[in-house]
KELOTI-851931 format. One record per atom (N, C-alpha, C, CB): residue number from 1; atom name; x, y, z. Coordinates in steps of 0.1 Angstrom, whole numbers. Glycine has a CB too. Example, Ala and Ser with C-alpha at 12.3 -4.5 7.8 and 13.67 -1.06 7.14 Angstrom:
<nodes>
+-----+-------+-------+-------+-------+
: num : atome :     u :     v :     w :
+-----+-------+-------+-------+-------+
:   1 :     N :   132 :   -57 :    78 :
:   1 :    CA :   123 :   -45 :    78 :
:   1 :     C :   132 :   -33 :    78 :
:   1 :    CB :   113 :   -45 :    90 :
:   2 :     N :   128 :   -22 :    71 :
:   2 :    CA :   137 :   -11 :    71 :
:   2 :     C :   129 :     0 :    79 :
:   2 :    CB :   141 :    -6 :    57 :
+-----+-------+-------+-------+-------+
</nodes>
This chain:
<nodes>
+-----+-------+-------+-------+-------+
: num : atome :     u :     v :     w :
+-----+-------+-------+-------+-------+
:   1 :     N :    15 :     3 :    76 :
:   1 :    CA :    27 :    -4 :    71 :
:   1 :     C :    24 :    -9 :    57 :
:   1 :    CB :    32 :   -15 :    80 :
:   2 :     N :    32 :    -5 :    47 :
:   2 :    CA :    31 :   -10 :    34 :
:   2 :     C :    34 :   -25 :    34 :
:   2 :    CB :    40 :    -3 :    23 :
:   3 :     N :    26 :   -33 :    28 :
:   3 :    CA :    28 :   -48 :    30 :
:   3 :     C :    35 :   -54 :    18 :
:   3 :    CB :    15 :   -54 :    31 :
:   4 :     N :    40 :   -47 :     8 :
:   4 :    CA :    47 :   -52 :    -3 :
:   4 :     C :    62 :   -48 :    -2 :
:   4 :    CB :    41 :   -48 :   -16 :
:   5 :     N :    71 :   -58 :    -2 :
:   5 :    CA :    85 :   -56 :    -2 :
:   5 :     C :    91 :   -62 :   -15 :
:   5 :    CB :    92 :   -62 :    11 :
:   6 :     N :    98 :   -54 :   -22 :
:   6 :    CA :   104 :   -58 :   -34 :
:   6 :     C :   119 :   -61 :   -31 :
:   6 :    CB :   103 :   -48 :   -46 :
:   7 :     N :   124 :   -72 :   -35 :
:   7 :    CA :   138 :   -76 :   -32 :
:   7 :     C :   145 :   -79 :   -45 :
:   7 :    CB :   138 :   -88 :   -22 :
:   8 :     N :   156 :   -72 :   -48 :
:   8 :    CA :   164 :   -74 :   -60 :
:   8 :     C :   177 :   -80 :   -56 :
:   8 :    CB :   165 :   -61 :   -68 :
:   9 :     N :   181 :   -91 :   -62 :
:   9 :    CA :   194 :   -98 :   -59 :
:   9 :     C :   203 :   -97 :   -71 :
:   9 :    CB :   191 :  -112 :   -55 :
:  10 :     N :   216 :   -96 :   -68 :
:  10 :    CA :   226 :   -96 :   -78 :
:  10 :     C :   239 :  -103 :   -72 :
:  10 :    CB :   230 :   -82 :   -84 :
:  11 :     N :   246 :  -109 :   -81 :
:  11 :    CA :   259 :  -115 :   -77 :
:  11 :     C :   269 :  -113 :   -88 :
:  11 :    CB :   257 :  -131 :   -73 :
:  12 :     N :   281 :  -107 :   -85 :
:  12 :    CA :   291 :  -105 :   -95 :
:  12 :     C :   294 :  -118 :  -103 :
:  12 :    CB :   303 :   -99 :   -89 :
:  13 :     N :   294 :  -116 :  -116 :
:  13 :    CA :   298 :  -127 :  -124 :
:  13 :     C :   288 :  -138 :  -126 :
:  13 :    CB :   310 :  -133 :  -119 :
:  14 :     N :   276 :  -137 :  -120 :
:  14 :    CA :   266 :  -147 :  -121 :
:  14 :     C :   258 :  -146 :  -135 :
:  14 :    CB :   256 :  -147 :  -109 :
:  15 :     N :   255 :  -157 :  -141 :
:  15 :    CA :   247 :  -157 :  -152 :
:  15 :     C :   232 :  -158 :  -148 :
:  15 :    CB :   251 :  -168 :  -162 :
:  16 :     N :   223 :  -158 :  -158 :
:  16 :    CA :   209 :  -158 :  -155 :
:  16 :     C :   205 :  -171 :  -148 :
:  16 :    CB :   201 :  -156 :  -168 :
:  17 :     N :   211 :  -182 :  -151 :
:  17 :    CA :   207 :  -195 :  -145 :
:  17 :     C :   211 :  -195 :  -130 :
:  17 :    CB :   214 :  -206 :  -152 :
:  18 :     N :   223 :  -190 :  -127 :
:  18 :    CA :   228 :  -189 :  -113 :
:  18 :     C :   219 :  -179 :  -105 :
:  18 :    CB :   243 :  -184 :  -113 :
:  19 :     N :   216 :  -168 :  -111 :
:  19 :    CA :   207 :  -158 :  -104 :
:  19 :     C :   193 :  -165 :  -101 :
:  19 :    CB :   205 :  -145 :  -112 :
:  20 :     N :   188 :  -172 :  -111 :
:  20 :    CA :   175 :  -178 :  -109 :
:  20 :     C :   176 :  -188 :   -97 :
:  20 :    CB :   171 :  -186 :  -122 :
:  21 :     N :   187 :  -196 :   -97 :
:  21 :    CA :   188 :  -206 :   -86 :
:  21 :     C :   190 :  -199 :   -72 :
:  21 :    CB :   201 :  -214 :   -88 :
:  22 :     N :   198 :  -188 :   -72 :
:  22 :    CA :   199 :  -181 :   -59 :
:  22 :     C :   186 :  -174 :   -55 :
:  22 :    CB :   210 :  -169 :   -61 :
:  23 :     N :   179 :  -169 :   -64 :
:  23 :    CA :   165 :  -163 :   -61 :
:  23 :     C :   156 :  -174 :   -56 :
:  23 :    CB :   159 :  -157 :   -74 :
:  24 :     N :   157 :  -186 :   -61 :
:  24 :    CA :   148 :  -197 :   -57 :
:  24 :     C :   152 :  -201 :   -42 :
:  24 :    CB :   150 :  -209 :   -66 :
:  25 :     N :   165 :  -201 :   -39 :
:  25 :    CA :   169 :  -205 :   -26 :
:  25 :     C :   164 :  -195 :   -16 :
:  25 :    CB :   184 :  -206 :   -25 :
:  26 :     N :   166 :  -182 :   -19 :
:  26 :    CA :   161 :  -172 :   -10 :
:  26 :     C :   146 :  -172 :    -8 :
:  26 :    CB :   166 :  -158 :   -14 :
:  27 :     N :   139 :  -174 :   -19 :
:  27 :    CA :   124 :  -175 :   -19 :
:  27 :     C :   120 :  -186 :    -9 :
:  27 :    CB :   119 :  -178 :   -33 :
:  28 :     N :   126 :  -198 :   -10 :
:  28 :    CA :   123 :  -209 :    -1 :
:  28 :     C :   125 :  -204 :    14 :
:  28 :    CB :   131 :  -221 :    -4 :
:  29 :     N :   136 :  -198 :    17 :
:  29 :    CA :   139 :  -193 :    30 :
:  29 :     C :   128 :  -183 :    35 :
:  29 :    CB :   153 :  -187 :    31 :
:  30 :     N :   125 :  -174 :    26 :
:  30 :    CA :   115 :  -164 :    30 :
:  30 :     C :   101 :  -169 :    32 :
:  30 :    CB :   115 :  -153 :    20 :
:  31 :     N :    98 :  -180 :    25 :
:  31 :    CA :    85 :  -186 :    26 :
:  31 :     C :    83 :  -193 :    40 :
:  31 :    CB :    82 :  -196 :    15 :
:  32 :     N :    94 :  -196 :    47 :
:  32 :    CA :    93 :  -202 :    60 :
:  32 :     C :    90 :  -192 :    71 :
:  32 :    CB :   106 :  -209 :    63 :
:  33 :     N :    90 :  -179 :    67 :
:  33 :    CA :    87 :  -168 :    77 :
:  33 :     C :    72 :  -166 :    78 :
:  33 :    CB :    94 :  -156 :    73 :
:  34 :     N :    68 :  -157 :    87 :
:  34 :    CA :    54 :  -153 :    89 :
:  34 :     C :    50 :  -142 :    79 :
:  34 :    CB :    51 :  -149 :   103 :
:  35 :     N :    50 :  -146 :    66 :
:  35 :    CA :    46 :  -137 :    55 :
:  35 :     C :    34 :  -143 :    47 :
:  35 :    CB :    58 :  -134 :    46 :
:  36 :     N :    27 :  -135 :    40 :
:  36 :    CA :    16 :  -140 :    33 :
:  36 :     C :    20 :  -147 :    20 :
:  36 :    CB :     6 :  -128 :    28 :
:  37 :     N :    30 :  -142 :    13 :
:  37 :    CA :    34 :  -148 :     1 :
:  37 :     C :    48 :  -143 :    -3 :
:  37 :    CB :    24 :  -145 :   -11 :
:  38 :     N :    55 :  -151 :   -11 :
:  38 :    CA :    67 :  -147 :   -17 :
:  38 :     C :    67 :  -152 :   -32 :
:  38 :    CB :    80 :  -153 :   -10 :
:  39 :     N :    67 :  -142 :   -41 :
:  39 :    CA :    66 :  -146 :   -55 :
:  39 :     C :    77 :  -140 :   -63 :
:  39 :    CB :    52 :  -142 :   -61 :
:  40 :     N :    80 :  -146 :   -75 :
:  40 :    CA :    90 :  -141 :   -84 :
:  40 :     C :    85 :  -129 :   -91 :
:  40 :    CB :    95 :  -151 :   -93 :
:  41 :     N :    93 :  -118 :   -93 :
:  41 :    CA :    90 :  -107 :  -102 :
:  41 :     C :    97 :  -110 :  -115 :
:  41 :    CB :    94 :   -93 :   -95 :
:  42 :     N :    89 :  -112 :  -125 :
:  42 :    CA :    96 :  -115 :  -138 :
:  42 :     C :    96 :  -103 :  -147 :
:  42 :    CB :    88 :  -127 :  -145 :
:  43 :     N :   106 :  -103 :  -156 :
:  43 :    CA :   106 :   -93 :  -167 :
:  43 :     C :   110 :   -79 :  -162 :
:  43 :    CB :    93 :   -92 :  -174 :
:  44 :     N :   113 :   -71 :  -171 :
:  44 :    CA :   116 :   -57 :  -168 :
:  44 :     C :   131 :   -55 :  -165 :
:  44 :    CB :   108 :   -53 :  -156 :
:  45 :     N :   135 :   -43 :  -164 :
:  45 :    CA :   148 :   -39 :  -161 :
:  45 :     C :   150 :   -38 :  -146 :
:  45 :    CB :   152 :   -26 :  -168 :
:  46 :     N :   163 :   -37 :  -142 :
:  46 :    CA :   165 :   -35 :  -128 :
:  46 :     C :   159 :   -22 :  -123 :
:  46 :    CB :   180 :   -35 :  -125 :
:  47 :     N :   157 :   -21 :  -110 :
:  47 :    CA :   151 :    -9 :  -104 :
:  47 :     C :   158 :     4 :  -108 :
:  47 :    CB :   150 :   -10 :   -89 :
:  48 :     N :   151 :    15 :  -110 :
:  48 :    CA :   157 :    27 :  -113 :
:  48 :     C :   167 :    32 :  -103 :
:  48 :    CB :   146 :    38 :  -115 :
:  49 :     N :   178 :    38 :  -108 :
:  49 :    CA :   188 :    43 :   -99 :
:  49 :     C :   197 :    33 :   -93 :
:  49 :    CB :   181 :    51 :   -88 :
:  50 :     N :   197 :    20 :   -97 :
:  50 :    CA :   206 :    10 :   -91 :
:  50 :     C :   220 :    12 :   -96 :
:  50 :    CB :   200 :    -4 :   -94 :
:  51 :     N :   229 :     9 :   -87 :
:  51 :    CA :   243 :     8 :   -91 :
:  51 :     C :   247 :    -6 :   -88 :
:  51 :    CB :   252 :    19 :   -84 :
:  52 :     N :   256 :   -12 :   -96 :
:  52 :    CA :   261 :   -25 :   -93 :
:  52 :     C :   252 :   -36 :   -97 :
:  52 :    CB :   264 :   -26 :   -79 :
:  53 :     N :   241 :   -33 :  -104 :
:  53 :    CA :   232 :   -44 :  -109 :
:  53 :     C :   233 :   -45 :  -123 :
:  53 :    CB :   217 :   -40 :  -105 :
:  54 :     N :   237 :   -57 :  -128 :
:  54 :    CA :   238 :   -61 :  -142 :
:  54 :     C :   224 :   -65 :  -147 :
:  54 :    CB :   248 :   -72 :  -144 :
:  55 :     N :   219 :   -58 :  -157 :
:  55 :    CA :   206 :   -61 :  -162 :
:  55 :     C :   203 :   -76 :  -165 :
:  55 :    CB :   204 :   -53 :  -175 :
:  56 :     N :   213 :   -83 :  -170 :
:  56 :    CA :   211 :   -97 :  -173 :
:  56 :     C :   211 :  -106 :  -160 :
:  56 :    CB :   221 :  -101 :  -183 :
:  57 :     N :   216 :  -100 :  -149 :
:  57 :    CA :   218 :  -109 :  -138 :
:  57 :     C :   211 :  -103 :  -125 :
:  57 :    CB :   233 :  -111 :  -135 :
:  58 :     N :   198 :  -101 :  -126 :
:  58 :    CA :   191 :   -96 :  -114 :
:  58 :     C :   179 :  -105 :  -112 :
:  58 :    CB :   186 :   -81 :  -116 :
:  59 :     N :   178 :  -110 :  -100 :
:  59 :    CA :   167 :  -118 :   -96 :
:  59 :     C :   158 :  -109 :   -87 :
:  59 :    CB :   171 :  -131 :   -88 :
:  60 :     N :   145 :  -111 :   -88 :
:  60 :    CA :   136 :  -102 :   -81 :
:  60 :     C :   125 :  -110 :   -74 :
:  60 :    CB :   130 :   -91 :   -90 :
:  61 :     N :   121 :  -106 :   -62 :
:  61 :    CA :   110 :  -112 :   -55 :
:  61 :     C :   101 :  -102 :   -49 :
:  61 :    CB :   116 :  -121 :   -43 :
:  62 :     N :    88 :  -106 :   -48 :
:  62 :    CA :    79 :   -97 :   -42 :
:  62 :     C :    74 :  -105 :   -29 :
:  62 :    CB :    66 :   -94 :   -51 :
:  63 :     N :    77 :   -98 :   -18 :
:  63 :    CA :    73 :  -104 :    -5 :
:  63 :     C :    61 :   -97 :     0 :
:  63 :    CB :    85 :  -104 :     6 :
:  64 :     N :    50 :  -104 :     2 :
:  64 :    CA :    38 :   -97 :     8 :
:  64 :     C :    37 :  -101 :    23 :
:  64 :    CB :    25 :  -102 :     1 :
:  65 :     N :    39 :   -90 :    31 :
:  65 :    CA :    39 :   -92 :    45 :
:  65 :     C :    25 :   -94 :    50 :
:  65 :    CB :    46 :   -80 :    52 :
:  66 :     N :    24 :   -99 :    62 :
:  66 :    CA :    11 :  -100 :    69 :
:  66 :     C :     9 :   -88 :    77 :
:  66 :    CB :    10 :  -113 :    77 :
:  67 :     N :     1 :   -89 :    88 :
:  67 :    CA :    -2 :   -77 :    97 :
:  67 :     C :     9 :   -76 :   107 :
:  67 :    CB :   -15 :   -79 :   103 :
:  68 :     N :    18 :   -86 :   109 :
:  68 :    CA :    28 :   -86 :   119 :
:  68 :     C :    39 :   -76 :   116 :
:  68 :    CB :    34 :  -100 :   121 :
:  69 :     N :    41 :   -67 :   126 :
:  69 :    CA :    52 :   -57 :   125 :
:  69 :     C :    66 :   -64 :   125 :
:  69 :    CB :    51 :   -47 :   136 :
:  70 :     N :    67 :   -76 :   131 :
:  70 :    CA :    80 :   -83 :   131 :
:  70 :     C :    83 :   -90 :   118 :
:  70 :    CB :    80 :   -92 :   143 :
:  71 :     N :    73 :   -91 :   109 :
:  71 :    CA :    75 :   -98 :    97 :
:  71 :     C :    87 :   -92 :    89 :
:  71 :    CB :    63 :   -99 :    89 :
:  72 :     N :    86 :   -79 :    88 :
:  72 :    CA :    97 :   -71 :    80 :
:  72 :     C :   110 :   -74 :    86 :
:  72 :    CB :    94 :   -56 :    80 :
:  73 :     N :   111 :   -74 :    99 :
:  73 :    CA :   124 :   -76 :   106 :
:  73 :     C :   129 :   -90 :   102 :
:  73 :    CB :   123 :   -74 :   121 :
:  74 :     N :   121 :  -100 :   102 :
:  74 :    CA :   124 :  -114 :    99 :
:  74 :     C :   129 :  -115 :    84 :
:  74 :    CB :   113 :  -123 :   101 :
:  75 :     N :   122 :  -108 :    75 :
:  75 :    CA :   126 :  -108 :    61 :
:  75 :     C :   140 :  -102 :    59 :
:  75 :    CB :   115 :  -100 :    53 :
:  76 :     N :   142 :   -91 :    66 :
:  76 :    CA :   155 :   -84 :    64 :
:  76 :     C :   166 :   -93 :    71 :
:  76 :    CB :   155 :   -70 :    71 :
:  77 :     N :   164 :   -99 :    82 :
:  77 :    CA :   173 :  -108 :    88 :
:  77 :     C :   177 :  -120 :    79 :
:  77 :    CB :   168 :  -113 :   102 :
:  78 :     N :   167 :  -125 :    73 :
:  78 :    CA :   169 :  -137 :    64 :
:  78 :     C :   177 :  -133 :    52 :
:  78 :    CB :   155 :  -143 :    60 :
:  79 :     N :   174 :  -121 :    47 :
:  79 :    CA :   181 :  -116 :    35 :
:  79 :     C :   196 :  -113 :    39 :
:  79 :    CB :   175 :  -103 :    30 :
:  80 :     N :   198 :  -107 :    50 :
:  80 :    CA :   212 :  -105 :    55 :
:  80 :     C :   220 :  -118 :    56 :
:  80 :    CB :   212 :   -97 :    68 :
:  81 :     N :   213 :  -128 :    62 :
:  81 :    CA :   220 :  -141 :    63 :
:  81 :     C :   223 :  -147 :    50 :
:  81 :    CB :   211 :  -151 :    71 :
:  82 :     N :   214 :  -146 :    40 :
:  82 :    CA :   217 :  -151 :    26 :
:  82 :     C :   228 :  -143 :    20 :
:  82 :    CB :   204 :  -149 :    18 :
:  83 :     N :   229 :  -130 :    22 :
:  83 :    CA :   239 :  -121 :    17 :
:  83 :     C :   253 :  -126 :    23 :
:  83 :    CB :   236 :  -107 :    20 :
:  84 :     N :   253 :  -129 :    35 :
:  84 :    CA :   265 :  -133 :    42 :
:  84 :     C :   271 :  -147 :    38 :
:  84 :    CB :   263 :  -133 :    57 :
:  85 :     N :   262 :  -155 :    31 :
:  85 :    CA :   267 :  -168 :    27 :
:  85 :     C :   272 :  -167 :    13 :
:  85 :    CB :   255 :  -178 :    27 :
:  86 :     N :   276 :  -156 :     8 :
:  86 :    CA :   282 :  -154 :    -5 :
:  86 :     C :   295 :  -160 :    -8 :
:  86 :    CB :   282 :  -140 :    -9 :
:  87 :     N :   302 :  -165 :     3 :
:  87 :    CA :   315 :  -172 :     2 :
:  87 :     C :   325 :  -164 :    -6 :
:  87 :    CB :   313 :  -186 :    -4 :
:  88 :     N :   326 :  -152 :    -3 :
:  88 :    CA :   336 :  -143 :   -10 :
:  88 :     C :   332 :  -137 :   -23 :
:  88 :    CB :   348 :  -152 :   -12 :
:  89 :     N :   320 :  -141 :   -28 :
:  89 :    CA :   315 :  -135 :   -40 :
:  89 :     C :   307 :  -123 :   -36 :
:  89 :    CB :   306 :  -145 :   -48 :
:  90 :     N :   309 :  -112 :   -44 :
:  90 :    CA :   302 :  -100 :   -41 :
:  90 :     C :   287 :  -101 :   -45 :
:  90 :    CB :   308 :   -88 :   -48 :
:  91 :     N :   278 :  -100 :   -35 :
:  91 :    CA :   264 :  -100 :   -37 :
:  91 :     C :   258 :   -87 :   -33 :
:  91 :    CB :   257 :  -112 :   -29 :
:  92 :     N :   248 :   -83 :   -39 :
:  92 :    CA :   241 :   -70 :   -36 :
:  92 :     C :   226 :   -73 :   -35 :
:  92 :    CB :   244 :   -59 :   -47 :
:  93 :     N :   220 :   -68 :   -25 :
:  93 :    CA :   205 :   -69 :   -23 :
:  93 :     C :   200 :   -55 :   -22 :
:  93 :    CB :   202 :   -78 :   -11 :
:  94 :     N :   189 :   -53 :   -29 :
:  94 :    CA :   182 :   -40 :   -28 :
:  94 :     C :   168 :   -43 :   -23 :
:  94 :    CB :   181 :   -32 :   -42 :
:  95 :     N :   164 :   -37 :   -13 :
:  95 :    CA :   150 :   -39 :    -7 :
:  95 :     C :   143 :   -26 :    -8 :
:  95 :    CB :   152 :   -44 :     9 :
:  96 :     N :   131 :   -27 :   -14 :
:  96 :    CA :   122 :   -15 :   -16 :
:  96 :     C :   109 :   -17 :   -10 :
:  96 :    CB :   121 :   -12 :   -31 :
:  97 :     N :   104 :    -6 :    -3 :
:  97 :    CA :    91 :    -6 :     3 :
:  97 :     C :    85 :     8 :     0 :
:  97 :    CB :    91 :    -9 :    18 :
:  98 :     N :    75 :     9 :    -9 :
:  98 :    CA :    69 :    22 :   -12 :
:  98 :     C :    78 :    33 :   -16 :
:  98 :    CB :    61 :    26 :     0 :
:  99 :     N :    88 :    30 :   -24 :
:  99 :    CA :    98 :    40 :   -28 :
:  99 :     C :   110 :    42 :   -19 :
:  99 :    CB :    91 :    52 :   -30 :
: 100 :     N :   109 :    36 :    -7 :
: 100 :    CA :   121 :    37 :     2 :
: 100 :     C :   130 :    26 :    -1 :
: 100 :    CB :   116 :    37 :    17 :
: 101 :     N :   143 :    28 :    -1 :
: 101 :    CA :   152 :    18 :    -6 :
: 101 :     C :   163 :    15 :     5 :
: 101 :    CB :   159 :    22 :   -19 :
: 102 :     N :   166 :     3 :     7 :
: 102 :    CA :   178 :    -1 :    15 :
: 102 :     C :   186 :   -10 :     6 :
: 102 :    CB :   174 :    -9 :    28 :
: 103 :     N :   199 :    -7 :     3 :
: 103 :    CA :   208 :   -15 :    -5 :
: 103 :     C :   219 :   -20 :     4 :
: 103 :    CB :   213 :    -7 :   -18 :
: 104 :     N :   221 :   -33 :     4 :
: 104 :    CA :   231 :   -39 :    12 :
: 104 :     C :   241 :   -46 :     3 :
: 104 :    CB :   225 :   -49 :    22 :
: 105 :     N :   254 :   -44 :     5 :
: 105 :    CA :   264 :   -52 :    -2 :
: 105 :     C :   276 :   -53 :     6 :
: 105 :    CB :   267 :   -45 :   -16 :
: 106 :     N :   285 :   -44 :     6 :
: 106 :    CA :   298 :   -45 :    12 :
: 106 :     C :   299 :   -37 :    25 :
: 106 :    CB :   309 :   -42 :     3 :
: 107 :     N :   288 :   -33 :    31 :
: 107 :    CA :   289 :   -25 :    43 :
: 107 :     C :   293 :   -34 :    54 :
: 107 :    CB :   275 :   -18 :    46 :
: 108 :     N :   299 :   -28 :    64 :
: 108 :    CA :   303 :   -36 :    76 :
: 108 :     C :   291 :   -41 :    83 :
: 108 :    CB :   312 :   -28 :    86 :
: 109 :     N :   292 :   -51 :    92 :
: 109 :    CA :   281 :   -56 :    99 :
: 109 :     C :   275 :   -45 :   108 :
: 109 :    CB :   285 :   -68 :   108 :
: 110 :     N :   283 :   -37 :   114 :
: 110 :    CA :   277 :   -26 :   123 :
: 110 :     C :   270 :   -16 :   115 :
: 110 :    CB :   288 :   -20 :   131 :
: 111 :     N :   275 :   -12 :   103 :
: 111 :    CA :   268 :    -3 :    94 :
: 111 :     C :   255 :    -9 :    89 :
: 111 :    CB :   277 :     1 :    82 :
: 112 :     N :   255 :   -22 :    86 :
: 112 :    CA :   243 :   -28 :    82 :
: 112 :     C :   233 :   -28 :    93 :
: 112 :    CB :   246 :   -43 :    77 :
: 113 :     N :   237 :   -31 :   105 :
: 113 :    CA :   228 :   -31 :   117 :
: 113 :     C :   221 :   -18 :   118 :
: 113 :    CB :   236 :   -34 :   130 :
: 114 :     N :   229 :    -7 :   117 :
: 114 :    CA :   223 :     6 :   118 :
: 114 :     C :   214 :    10 :   107 :
: 114 :    CB :   235 :    17 :   119 :
: 115 :     N :   218 :     7 :    95 :
: 115 :    CA :   209 :     9 :    83 :
: 115 :     C :   196 :     1 :    84 :
: 115 :    CB :   216 :     7 :    70 :
: 116 :     N :   197 :   -11 :    87 :
: 116 :    CA :   186 :   -20 :    88 :
: 116 :     C :   176 :   -15 :    99 :
: 116 :    CB :   190 :   -34 :    91 :
: 117 :     N :   181 :   -11 :   110 :
: 117 :    CA :   173 :    -7 :   121 :
: 117 :     C :   165 :     6 :   117 :
: 117 :    CB :   182 :    -4 :   134 :
: 118 :     N :   172 :    15 :   111 :
: 118 :    CA :   165 :    27 :   106 :
: 118 :     C :   154 :    24 :    96 :
: 118 :    CB :   175 :    37 :   100 :
: 119 :     N :   157 :    15 :    86 :
: 119 :    CA :   148 :    11 :    76 :
: 119 :     C :   136 :     4 :    81 :
: 119 :    CB :   155 :     2 :    65 :
: 120 :     N :   138 :    -6 :    90 :
: 120 :    CA :   127 :   -13 :    96 :
: 120 :     C :   118 :    -4 :   104 :
: 120 :    CB :   132 :   -25 :   104 :
: 121 :     N :   125 :     5 :   112 :
: 121 :    CA :   117 :    14 :   121 :
: 121 :     C :   108 :    23 :   113 :
: 121 :    CB :   126 :    22 :   130 :
: 122 :     N :   112 :    27 :   101 :
: 122 :    CA :   104 :    36 :    93 :
: 122 :     C :    91 :    29 :    88 :
: 122 :    CB :   112 :    41 :    81 :
: 123 :     N :    92 :    16 :    87 :
: 123 :    CA :    81 :     8 :    81 :
: 123 :     C :    73 :     0 :    91 :
: 123 :    CB :    86 :    -1 :    70 :
: 124 :     N :    77 :     0 :   103 :
: 124 :    CA :    69 :    -7 :   113 :
: 124 :     C :    64 :     2 :   124 :
: 124 :    CB :    78 :   -18 :   119 :
: 125 :     N :    68 :    14 :   124 :
: 125 :    CA :    64 :    24 :   135 :
: 125 :     C :    70 :    21 :   148 :
: 125 :    CB :    49 :    23 :   136 :
: 126 :     N :    81 :    14 :   148 :
: 126 :    CA :    88 :    10 :   161 :
: 126 :     C :    97 :    20 :   167 :
: 126 :    CB :    95 :    -3 :   159 :
: 127 :     N :    98 :    32 :   160 :
: 127 :    CA :   108 :    42 :   164 :
: 127 :     C :   122 :    37 :   163 :
: 127 :    CB :   105 :    46 :   179 :
: 128 :     N :   130 :    40 :   172 :
: 128 :    CA :   144 :    35 :   173 :
: 128 :     C :   153 :    41 :   163 :
: 128 :    CB :   143 :    20 :   170 :
: 129 :     N :   148 :    49 :   153 :
: 129 :    CA :   157 :    56 :   144 :
: 129 :     C :   164 :    68 :   150 :
: 129 :    CB :   150 :    60 :   131 :
: 130 :     N :   176 :    71 :   146 :
: 130 :    CA :   183 :    82 :   152 :
: 130 :     C :   188 :    91 :   140 :
: 130 :    CB :   194 :    79 :   161 :
+-----+-------+-------+-------+-------+
</nodes>
């Protein structure tokens, strides 16, 4: 299992200060999980091939997982909860592990469940993908 997870956050209409605050809130939540570290990724442009990400308004985190296979699932669950608290504001989250990408924004809860299960299973060896 690759232990580095890159997380890119965006919110429609948010300025750099707002994105920085949102990134800080999510970072605090992720640090409460069974992970080795959560640090800010500074500088640089948004990830290649992204749609819906404004260069000036992207927050990025690097989550270093431990040896636990459930850590990734916890990280994704926490990110989805954060995404759902957007209070009507369109938020987008891009999660990358070793070049594999999961982008969540306006998908239905059932579509997100299916996509997340496939993504997590690819990186934890838990099977379950169809």
